[in-house]
LOKOL-910990 format. One record per residue (C-alpha): x, y, z. Coordinates in steps of 0.25 Angstrom, whole numbers, plus 2048, in hexadecimal, padded with zeros to 3 digits. Layout:
<rs>
XYZ
...
</rs>
This chain:
<rs>
81184A7FD
81D8547FF
8258557F2
83185E7EF
8398617E3
8458587E2
84F85E7D8
8518697CE
8548667BF
8628677BC
86886B7AF
86D85D7A8
87B8627A9
87A8637B7
8798547B9
88584C7BE
8878437B3
88A8477A5
87D84779B
88383B793
8848327A0
8768377A5
86F833798
875825798
8728237A7
8648287A5
86181F799
86681279F
85880D7A3
8548017AB
8467FC7AD
8418007BB
8337F87B9
82C7F17AD
8207E97AC
8277E07A2
8267DF793
8197DD78D
8117E2799
8067EC795
8027EF7A3
8057E97B1
7F67E67B4
7EB7E27AA
7E37EE7AF
7EC7F97A9
7ED7FA79A
7F4804791
7EC81078D
7F481B787
801823786
80282F791
80583D78B
81483D78D
81484C792
80A84779E
8118487AA
81383D7B5
81883C7C3
8238327C3
82782E7D2
8358297D3
8368217E0
8458237E5
84D8187EB
84F81B7FA
85C81C800
85A81280D
84D80A80A
8547FC80E
85680481C
84880881C
8437FA81A
84D7F5825
8487FF82F
83A7FA82B
83C7EC82D
8427EE83B
8387F9840
82D7EF83B
8337E2841
82C7E084F
8387D8853
8427E3850
8477EE85A
8437F8851
8357F484F
82C80084E
83680B84D
83181083F
83881A837
834829835
83082F829
83E836828
84682982A
83E82381F
83F82E816
84E82E819
84F820815
846821808
84C82E803
85482B7F7
86382C7F6
86983A7F1
86F8317E5
86182C7E1
85B83A7E2
8668407D9
8658347CF
8568357CD
8578457CD
8628457C2
85A83B7BA
84E8447BB
8568517B7
85D84B7AC
84E8487A6
84A8567A9
8408547B3
83B8627B8
83D8667C6
82E86A7C8
82A85C7C3
8328547CF
82F8527DD
8348497E8
8308407F4
83B83B7FD
83A82E7F6
8368327E7
83783C7DB
82A8407D5
82B8467C7
82084C7BE
82484A7B0
81F8477A2
81C83979E
82783A793
83283D79D
82D8337A7
82F82879B
83C82D798
84182C7A7
83B81F7A8
83E81979A
830814799
823818792
81681C79A
808818796
7F981A79A
7F380E7A0
7E480C7A3
7DE8047AE
7D37FA7A9
7CB7FB7B5
7CA80B7B9
7D08117AB
7DA8187B3
7E681C7AB
7F481C7B0
80281F7AA
80C8147AC
81780D7A5
81A7FE7A5
8298007A7
83280B7AA
84280C7AC
84C8157B4
85B8187B0
86280C7B6
8698147C1
85C81A7C6
85780C7CA
86080E7D7
85881B7DA
84A8197D6
84080F7DB
8348127D4
82E81B7C9
81F81C7C9
81681D7C3
81B8147B9
8188057B9
80E8047C5
8018037BF
7F98037CC
7F18107CF
7E68147D9
7DC80F7CF
7E28017CC
7E67FE7DA
7DD7F37E0
7D47F87EC
7D37EC7F5
7C57EE7FA
7B87EB7F4
7A97EF7F7
7A17E37FA
7927E77F7
78F7D77F9
7947D7807
78B7DD813
78D7EB817
7887F3823
780800822
78480D828
77C80E835
77B7FE837
7857FD842
781801850
78780D857
791804861
7977FF853
7927F0855
7987E784A
78F7E1840
78A7D3844
7957CD83C
7A37D2837
7A37C682D
79B7CF822
79D7DD826
7AA7E282C
7AB7F0834
7B67F683D
7AF7EF849
7B17E1842
7BF7E4840
7C27E984E
7BC7DD854
7C37D484B
7D17DA84B
7D17DD85A
7D17EC85B
7C67EE863
7C87F786F
7D57FD869
7D480C869
7E0813862
7E981D86B
7F4821862
7EB829857
7F4835858
7FF82D851
7F982184B
7F282283D
7ED819833
7EE81C823
7E5818818
7EA81980A
7E081B7FF
7E281A7EF
7D88197E4
7D18267E7
7CA8207F3
7C58297FD
7C282780C
7B682F80F
7B483581D
7A583481D
7A682581B
7B0824827
7A682C82F
79B82282C
7A481682E
7A981B83B
79B81E840
79681083C
7A180783F
7AA80E849
7A9812857
7A182085A
7B082685D
7B482484F
7A782C849
7B0838845
7BC83083F
7C3835833
7D083382B
7DB83D826
7DC83D817
7E983F810
7E9841801
7F583C7F9
7F983F7EA
7EB8447E6
7E483B7EF
7D68417F1
7CA8417FD
7BD83F7F4
7B483E801
7A883C7F7
7AF82F7F1
7B18247FC
7BA81A7F9
7B780C7FE
7C6808800
7C8815807
7BD81580F
7BF807814
7CE809817
7CA816820
7BF810826
7C580482A
7D280982E
7CB813837
7C180883C
7CC800842
7D680B846
7CD81684B
7D1820850
7DF81F849
7E082B83F
7DF826831
7E582D824
7DF82A816
7E982C80B
7E28307FE
7EC82D7F4
7E98317E6
7F08317D8
7F883D7D3
7F683E7C4
80583D7BF
8008417B0
7FA84F7AD
7EB84B7AA
7E784C79B
7DF844791
7E9839790
7EF83779C
7EB82F7AA
7E78367B7
7EC82E7C1
7F98257C3
7FA8247D1
80481D7D8
7FC81B7E5
8068147EF
81181D7EB
8098297ED
8058257FB
8128217FF
81982D7FA
80E835802
80F82D80F
81F82E80F
81D83D812
81483A81E
81A83E82B
81C833836
81183983F
807839834
80982C82D
800821831
805815838
7FB80C830
7F780C822
7ED80481A
7ED80380B
7E27FB802
7E77FB7F4
7F07F47EC
7F57EE7DE
7F97E17D9
8087DF7DB
80B7DC7CD
8057E87C8
80F7F17D1
81D7F27CC
8287ED7D5
82F7FB7D6
8218017DA
81E7F67E4
82C7F77EA
82B8067EC
81D8067F2
8217FB7FC
82E8027FF
82680F802
81C80780B
828802813
82B810816
81E81181D
821805825
82E80B829
82881782E
81E80E837
81180D82F
80A80082D
8047FF81E
7F97F581B
7F57F180D
7E87E9809
7ED7DB803
7E37DC7F7
7D77D57F3
7DB7CC7E8
7E07C07F0
7ED7BB7E9
7E97C27DC
7DE7C77D3
7DA7C27C6
7E47B97BE
7F07BD7C5
7F87BD7B9
8057C57BB
8087D17B2
8167CC7AE
8187C47A1
8167B97A0
80A7BA7A9
8077AF7B5
7FD7AE7C0
8037B37CD
7FD7B87DB
7FC7C77DA
8017CE7E7
7FC7DB7EA
8037E97EC
8067EF7F5
8007E57FF
8067D97FA
8157DE7F5
8197E87FF
81F7E280C
81E7EF814
80F7EF815
8057E681C
7FB7DF813
7ED7DD818
7E47D1812
7D57CF814
7CD7C681D
7BE7C481F
7B57BD82A
7B87BE838
7B87B1840
7C17AE83A
7C77B8830
7CA7B1822
7D17B7817
7C97BE80C
7C87B67FF
7BC7BD7F9
7C57C77F2
7D37C17F7
7DB7C6802
7E87CB7FA
7F47C37FE
8017BD7F9
80F7BF7F6
8177CB7EE
81D7C97E2
8267D57E4
82A7D57F2
8317CB7FA
82B7C5807
82F7CD814
8357C681F
82A7CA829
8217C1822
82A7B581D
8277AB827
8187AD827
8187AC818
82179F818
817799821
80B79C81A
81179780C
81678A813
807787817
80178D80A
809784801
80C7857F3
7FE7897ED
8007937E2
80E7957E6
8137997D8
8097A57D8
80F7AD7E3
81D7B17E9
81E7AB7F6
82B7B37FA
8237C17F8
81D7CA802
8117C3807
8047CA80A
7FA7CE810
8007CF81E
7F37D0826
7E47D0823
7D77D6828
7C97D6825
7C57DA816
7B77D7815
7A97DE817
7AF7EC81C
7A47F581E
7A9803818
7A180F817
7A2815808
79A821804
791820811
78E81180F
794804814
79A7FB80A
7A07ED80C
7AF7ED808
7B87E2806
7C77E0803
7D57E0809
7D27EF809
7CA7ED815
7D57E581C
7E07EF81B
7DA7FB822
7D57F182D
7E27EB82F
7E87F982F
7DE7FE839
7E27F3842
7F17F7840
7EE805842
7E9801850
7F57F9853
7FE80584F
7F680D85A
7F9802863
807801860
809810861
80281086E
80A804875
81880686D
818813867
81C80D85A
81380A84E
8137FD847
818800839
81B7F582E
8117EA835
8157DE82D
8217D8835
8197DB842
80D7D383D
8157C7838
81C7C6845
8107C584C
8057BD844
7FD7BA850
7F97C8851
7F07C7845
7E47BD843
7E97B283A
7DF7AF82E
7E07A1829
7D479F820
7D27A5811
7DA7A7804
7DC7B37FA
7D97AC7EC
7DE7B27DF
7E57B07D2
7DC7A37D1
7E279D7DD
7DD79C7EC
7E97A57F0
7EE7A47FE
7E779E80A
7E77A4817
7EE79B821
7F379B82F
7FD7A7831
8017B1826
7FB7AF818
7FA7B780B
7EB7B980D
7E97BF81B
7F87C181F
7FA7BF82E
7EB7C1831
7E27CC836
7E57D7842
7E37D3850
7E57E1856
7E67DB864
7F17D1860
7F87DC858
7F97E5864
7FF7DB86C
80B7DA863
80E7E9864
8117EA873
81C7DF870
8237E9867
8237F4871
8327F3874
8367F1865
83C7FC85D
846801867
85180585D
84D813856
850816848
85B820847
86582583D
85D824830
</rs>
């Protein structure tokens, strides 16, 4: 990421307001986010461990309020609406940067506040959307009127530094959207990876298939790229726009995609022409490329996105954690803010290098994510849609919720637990999972994630579909979910028995992590077709898909149990188990030429 110094330290006397006035202004705190009185942790997997050394250093990211975010959303809605004359006329990076740039007033107010507290020049940097400072914990506590603690994760023994609440001077609430890391406890080690090794399911062996890539006798048990191409009608399509069309895979959790495994996968499961296929690696925020440590998730994503979309160029983003504390015997080694790290980086990528399709297979429970953090992340995903990128997220593997589904508020209550970012962000496409092939049905072995957000309202593009579903579904468990929330998933794809090469051997893998790169691979082909026929990429998909439900294979059987209930049921039309259904590439192609004359008005004057 390109960072630049943002300001010089000024003597206190140089500030515009008298010292006493500034002192009063900066001591008038108002809570920015709190987990509430009596809450010891937003999740039972985290518990208090110790007090951090006050002189240890922490990187604080101050996400600044954009000058024209509402205008950006207006552009996004128009350019992703297939019935609007501006459909497909996405914004450039420069136009998005201008709309997301903070006002001069915001920059000055935050600079003066940091100057007042003596933040040193060499400890401060900026992106176009945030100020980042490297300061002692004690100063961070003063700035945010809070106390930081070291928390430990029960499953991994990972230690992080967080607080249960933080505040800002009241007048800065209009200028700062989010300070992190603060109250968001999700890290790369606690993020749920939505894929599962399935040693009990049959798997193929390298060398088992014939040289002409004959599919196995039954795709009911073992899924290969050939199965998916047949099932989703992509057979015979050859991409032509590989100079401009790209697909991106985001990787977290120290998961590494191994080139040798992709080579074996291509030799075994793809056409001979794919024998030399590879991918581009981009390391972000300390991300690594440990080729001796293959990751199931990373290999799954890269192999199946490649398997569907070859020869579309693929980029794998290895996103690591940057230790905000100077390591010593009592401080943590990783307090990664994974989505923000990746989003800050991808905002710097030039238009001709930005993939048109992204797939991500990680997530948290929505209730463990502070609303200010969720809002900031989802708003930044909106900027990718505005630039013409299609962003897919797996919907999760816990049905409507895992375990007891008790809320982390006081008093506790049982409630369906939507996923983040797939379930709460209205600017991404959430992908659920199916199994079987004649017909496909919803996966309920591990539960295709689906439901309704408690944070984000229902976008207009899905209102009619959701209302129709709820009218047929009835009032079952109606007190356990927010029927006016953003509903998910939007679509689905196969999610069981995927044959993945890991460390030179074939493993069988299940999960919505299988579904996301599969659907993304189909969309990468559709972006190729759209560029070839209309000269435009698809961008944010949901309005187009909800307007053309017949372009997907409707799934009408299965449910997604959880929280001690049967969850939701797959019915005719959209449902919160499999969304609108699985892709039919030929039918999707048919809706692209009809858009050829859309988007006649160019975006100017930003």
